[in-house]
C-alpha positions as CSV (number, residue, x, y, z in Angstrom):
1,M,-16.9,-48.6,65.9
2,K,-19.5,-48.4,63.7
3,Q,-21.9,-45.2,63.6
4,P,-24.4,-45.0,66.4
5,I,-27.9,-46.8,65.6
6,R,-30.4,-44.4,65.5
7,I,-33.8,-45.4,67.4
8,K,-36.7,-43.0,66.9
9,T,-39.5,-44.7,68.6
10,I,-39.9,-47.1,72.0
11,S,-41.6,-49.6,69.2
12,E,-37.9,-49.5,67.5
13,F,-36.5,-50.0,70.6
14,H,-38.7,-53.5,71.5
15,Q,-37.8,-54.7,68.0
16,F,-34.2,-53.5,68.0
17,R,-33.6,-55.2,71.7
18,G,-35.8,-58.6,70.9
19,L,-38.3,-57.5,73.0
20,A,-42.6,-58.0,72.5
21,K,-44.2,-55.2,71.2
22,P,-44.8,-52.4,73.5
23,E,-48.3,-51.9,75.0
24,H,-48.4,-48.2,74.7
25,P,-46.3,-46.4,72.1
26,L,-45.1,-43.4,74.2
27,I,-44.3,-44.7,77.0
28,S,-42.5,-48.6,78.2
29,V,-41.5,-50.0,81.1
30,V,-38.6,-52.9,80.2
31,D,-37.7,-55.6,82.2
32,Y,-34.1,-56.0,81.5
33,S,-34.3,-59.9,82.2
34,M,-36.3,-60.1,78.9
35,I,-33.6,-57.9,76.8
36,K,-31.9,-60.4,74.1
37,D,-28.1,-60.3,73.2
38,D,-26.5,-61.2,70.1
39,A,-23.1,-62.8,71.6
40,S,-22.0,-61.8,67.9
41,Q,-22.1,-58.0,68.8
42,T,-19.0,-57.2,70.8
43,E,-19.4,-53.0,70.7
44,L,-22.6,-51.2,69.8
45,S,-23.5,-47.8,70.3
46,W,-26.9,-46.5,70.1
47,I,-29.0,-42.9,70.2
48,L,-32.1,-42.9,71.5
49,D,-34.7,-40.2,70.3
50,F,-36.8,-40.6,73.8
51,Y,-35.8,-40.1,77.6
52,S,-34.2,-43.4,79.1
53,I,-34.5,-43.8,83.1
54,S,-32.9,-47.3,84.3
55,V,-31.9,-49.4,87.1
56,K,-29.6,-52.2,86.0
57,R,-27.3,-55.1,87.2
58,T,-25.3,-56.3,84.0
59,S,-22.4,-58.8,84.5
60,L,-20.0,-59.5,82.0
61,T,-20.4,-56.4,80.4
62,K,-18.2,-53.1,80.1
63,I,-20.6,-49.9,79.5
64,K,-19.4,-47.0,77.9
65,Y,-20.9,-43.6,77.8
66,G,-19.6,-40.7,75.8
67,Q,-15.7,-41.2,76.8
68,Q,-16.7,-43.1,79.9
69,Q,-16.6,-47.1,81.2
70,Y,-18.4,-48.5,83.8
71,D,-18.9,-51.9,85.2
72,F,-22.4,-52.8,85.5
73,D,-22.2,-55.2,88.6
74,E,-23.6,-53.3,91.2
75,G,-27.0,-52.0,90.7
76,F,-27.4,-48.1,90.4
77,M,-29.7,-45.7,88.3
78,F,-29.0,-43.5,85.6
79,F,-31.1,-41.3,82.5
80,M,-30.3,-40.3,79.2
81,A,-31.9,-37.3,77.2
82,P,-32.9,-37.8,73.9
83,G,-30.1,-37.5,71.2
84,Q,-27.2,-39.1,73.8
85,V,-24.9,-41.8,72.6
86,F,-25.0,-44.5,74.8
87,S,-22.0,-47.6,73.6
88,V,-21.5,-51.2,75.0
89,K,-18.9,-53.3,74.9
90,R,-18.2,-57.0,76.0
91,D,-15.9,-59.5,75.8
92,P,-16.4,-61.9,72.9
93,G,-18.5,-64.8,72.9
94,S,-20.0,-63.8,76.6
95,I,-23.9,-63.1,77.1
96,A,-24.6,-60.7,79.7
97,K,-26.9,-61.2,82.2
98,H,-29.2,-58.6,83.3
99,T,-31.6,-57.7,85.6
100,G,-33.2,-54.3,86.7
101,W,-35.7,-52.2,84.6
102,I,-35.8,-49.5,82.4
103,L,-39.0,-46.9,81.6
104,L,-39.0,-45.3,78.1
105,I,-40.3,-42.0,78.0
106,H,-41.2,-40.4,74.4
107,P,-41.3,-36.6,74.2
108,D,-44.8,-36.8,72.6
109,F,-46.3,-38.2,75.9
110,L,-45.0,-35.2,77.3
111,W,-47.0,-32.6,74.8
112,H,-49.2,-30.3,76.6
113,T,-48.0,-31.1,80.2
114,P,-45.5,-28.6,82.7
115,L,-43.6,-31.9,82.6
116,A,-42.8,-31.0,78.8
117,K,-40.7,-28.0,79.6
118,T,-39.6,-28.6,83.6
119,I,-37.9,-32.2,83.0
120,Q,-35.5,-29.7,81.0
121,N,-34.4,-28.7,84.6
122,Y,-33.3,-32.0,86.1
123,E,-29.3,-32.0,85.5
124,Y,-28.8,-35.6,85.9
125,F,-30.1,-36.0,82.5
126,D,-26.7,-34.8,81.4
127,Y,-24.5,-37.0,83.9
128,S,-22.3,-39.9,82.8
129,V,-23.1,-43.3,83.8
130,N,-19.9,-43.4,85.9
131,E,-21.5,-40.2,87.7
132,A,-24.7,-42.7,88.3
133,L,-26.7,-42.6,91.3
134,F,-25.8,-45.5,93.7
135,L,-29.3,-46.6,95.7
136,S,-29.7,-47.9,99.0
137,E,-32.3,-50.8,99.1
138,K,-34.9,-48.4,100.7
139,E,-34.4,-45.9,98.1
140,E,-34.4,-48.5,95.4
141,N,-37.8,-49.8,96.7
142,I,-39.1,-46.2,96.6
143,I,-38.7,-45.9,92.8
144,S,-39.5,-49.3,91.4
145,N,-42.8,-49.0,93.4
146,I,-43.2,-45.9,91.7
147,V,-42.2,-47.3,88.1
148,Q,-44.2,-50.5,88.7
149,N,-47.1,-47.7,89.3
150,I,-46.6,-46.1,86.0
151,H,-46.7,-49.6,84.1
152,Q,-49.9,-50.8,86.0
153,E,-51.6,-47.6,85.0
154,Y,-50.8,-47.9,81.3
155,H,-51.3,-52.0,81.4
156,S,-54.9,-51.0,82.5
157,N,-57.5,-49.4,80.2
158,I,-56.5,-46.1,79.3
159,D,-58.8,-43.5,80.5
160,T,-58.7,-39.1,79.9
161,F,-57.3,-39.6,83.6
162,S,-54.3,-41.9,82.5
163,Q,-52.2,-39.3,81.5
164,N,-52.2,-37.1,83.7
165,I,-51.4,-39.5,86.6
166,I,-48.7,-41.2,84.6
167,I,-47.2,-37.5,84.4
168,S,-47.9,-37.2,88.3
169,Q,-45.7,-40.4,88.5
170,I,-43.2,-39.6,86.4
171,E,-42.6,-36.2,88.4
172,T,-42.8,-38.0,91.7
173,L,-40.2,-40.7,90.3
174,L,-37.7,-37.2,89.3
175,N,-38.0,-35.4,92.5
176,Y,-37.1,-38.2,94.2
177,S,-34.4,-39.2,92.1
178,E,-33.3,-35.8,92.6
179,R,-33.4,-35.5,96.6
180,F,-31.1,-39.3,96.3
181,Y,-28.5,-37.6,94.4
182,Q,-28.5,-35.0,96.9
183,R,-27.8,-37.4,99.6
184,Q,-25.6,-39.3,97.4
185,F,-22.9,-35.5,97.2
186,I,-22.8,-35.7,100.9
187,T,-22.6,-39.3,101.9
188,R,-20.3,-40.7,99.3
189,K,-17.8,-37.9,101.2
190,I,-14.4,-40.1,100.1
191,S,-15.2,-39.5,96.1
192,S,-16.9,-36.2,96.9
193,H,-14.1,-34.4,98.8
194,K,-11.6,-36.2,95.9
195,I,-13.2,-34.1,93.7
196,L,-13.0,-31.0,95.4
197,D,-9.5,-31.7,96.2
198,S,-8.9,-32.2,92.2
199,L,-10.4,-29.3,91.1
200,E,-8.0,-26.8,94.0
201,V,-5.1,-28.4,92.1
202,I,-6.1,-28.1,88.8
203,L,-7.4,-24.7,89.4
204,T,-4.1,-23.7,91.0
205,D,-1.7,-25.2,88.5
206,Y,-3.7,-23.5,85.9
207,F,-3.3,-20.0,86.7
208,N,0.0,-21.0,88.2
209,S,1.3,-21.8,84.5
210,E,3.1,-19.4,82.4
211,D,1.1,-20.1,79.4
212,L,-2.0,-18.5,81.0
213,I,-2.1,-15.3,78.4
214,A,-2.1,-18.2,75.3
215,K,-4.8,-20.2,77.3
216,G,-7.3,-17.8,78.3
217,L,-9.3,-18.2,81.4
218,P,-10.4,-21.9,82.2
219,S,-13.9,-23.2,80.9
220,V,-16.5,-25.1,83.2
221,Q,-16.2,-27.8,80.6
222,Y,-12.3,-27.8,80.6
223,I,-12.5,-28.4,84.5
224,A,-15.0,-30.9,84.2
225,D,-13.1,-32.8,81.7
226,E,-9.9,-32.8,83.8
227,L,-12.0,-34.1,86.7
228,N,-13.7,-36.8,84.1
229,V,-16.9,-35.9,85.4
230,S,-19.8,-34.0,83.4
231,P,-20.1,-30.1,83.4
232,G,-23.9,-30.7,85.6
233,Y,-22.2,-33.0,87.8
234,L,-19.7,-31.2,89.0
235,T,-21.9,-28.0,89.3
236,G,-24.6,-30.0,91.3
237,L,-21.9,-31.5,93.6
238,L,-20.1,-28.1,94.4
239,K,-23.2,-26.7,95.1
240,V,-24.3,-29.3,98.1
241,L,-20.6,-29.3,99.5
242,T,-19.7,-25.5,99.1
243,G,-22.6,-23.1,97.9
244,Q,-20.8,-22.2,95.1
245,N,-21.3,-23.8,91.5
246,T,-18.1,-24.6,89.5
247,Q,-17.7,-20.7,87.9
248,Q,-17.7,-19.2,90.7
249,H,-15.0,-21.7,91.8
250,I,-13.1,-20.4,89.0
251,H,-13.6,-17.1,89.8
252,E,-12.5,-17.3,93.2
253,K,-9.2,-18.6,92.6
254,L,-8.6,-16.1,89.8
255,I,-9.3,-13.6,92.3
256,G,-7.2,-14.9,94.7
257,K,-4.4,-14.6,92.3
258,A,-4.9,-11.6,91.3
259,K,-4.8,-10.0,94.8
260,E,-1.4,-11.7,95.1
261,K,-0.4,-9.7,92.1
262,L,-1.7,-6.6,92.8
263,S,-0.2,-7.0,96.5
264,T,3.1,-8.3,95.6
265,T,4.2,-6.8,92.6
266,Q,4.1,-3.4,90.5
267,L,2.6,-4.5,87.2
268,S,0.0,-2.2,86.1
269,V,-3.5,-3.9,86.2
270,S,-3.6,-4.4,81.9
271,E,-0.5,-6.8,82.8
272,I,-1.8,-8.6,85.0
273,A,-5.5,-8.9,83.4
274,Y,-3.5,-10.3,80.4
275,E,-1.6,-12.6,82.8
276,L,-4.4,-13.9,84.0
277,G,-6.1,-14.5,80.6
278,F,-8.0,-11.8,80.4
279,E,-8.6,-10.2,76.3
280,H,-9.6,-6.9,78.0
281,P,-8.5,-5.5,81.1
282,Q,-11.9,-3.9,81.5
283,S,-13.3,-7.1,81.9
284,F,-10.7,-8.4,84.5
285,S,-11.3,-5.1,86.4
286,K,-15.1,-5.0,86.4
287,L,-15.1,-8.7,87.6
288,F,-12.7,-7.7,90.1
289,K,-14.8,-5.0,91.5
290,S,-18.2,-7.5,91.4
291,K,-16.3,-10.0,93.6
292,T,-14.2,-7.2,95.8
293,H,-16.4,-4.2,95.9
294,L,-12.9,-2.5,95.1
295,S,-11.6,-1.9,91.6
296,P,-8.4,-3.5,91.2
297,L,-6.4,-0.1,91.7
298,E,-8.0,0.8,95.0
299,F,-7.4,-2.5,96.4
300,R,-3.7,-1.8,95.7
301,K,-4.1,1.1,97.5
302,S,-5.3,-0.7,100.9
303,F,-2.0,-2.1,100.7
304,S,0.4,1.4,100.6
């Protein structure tokens, strides 16, 4: 695949996708059915320098985002922050049929508003498309109505109130999206619990491996990659289902393995620390005490 095309402005996006010029240079609601595709382009990737929020249904197209690929035959919502790579693959000669909408927001539109900083707190901008938000009909109507309000506001005569009104609508959209993601973690129980089961297997295998000394402690990124999800999505799911983030789960498994070694072997604390992937035994002892309120030696003595 060729190097991704960088699209710096919303006007460039409209031109790139065969759309009429945007009504506002910094914010735009695009009807997906109006996007024109070039059948000769079977693979295409681009980087946007602005935020993108979409609800999309597409036939005959595979979407690849990062390292993941997904069918867009059923509609769902996904989010992109500036600088992320978005790739499209489709069958040669096919013309995709799009429905849905896309909201484009240039960071300049957020200048001098609280949302300029708080938008970074919405973790789902780091999620991959395969971790997208599946909406019920009622939820999609709520989201779409907010987007229609945004379009109506900038489509009307712009005045001194317009930006604040649109910013308020965007905040409402983001907050509803966060609520619906939390709901999805709970209602999509089968996929969620499969991730939990797989997490347990991955951590158990990792801490039972013989080359743990060489590998060191597992990182959140490593665990997320093994589970085929993004770190942000994994942490969000775990917080909802278990009350702990990914790092806490790693530490919990680590402390369990440490307790096993302290109570069933004669290995020194330093030897146990090295076997568990710590470069410095002091770091292991500090973590162990923070989690158990006992030093490793105090814990061992409790078994003697």
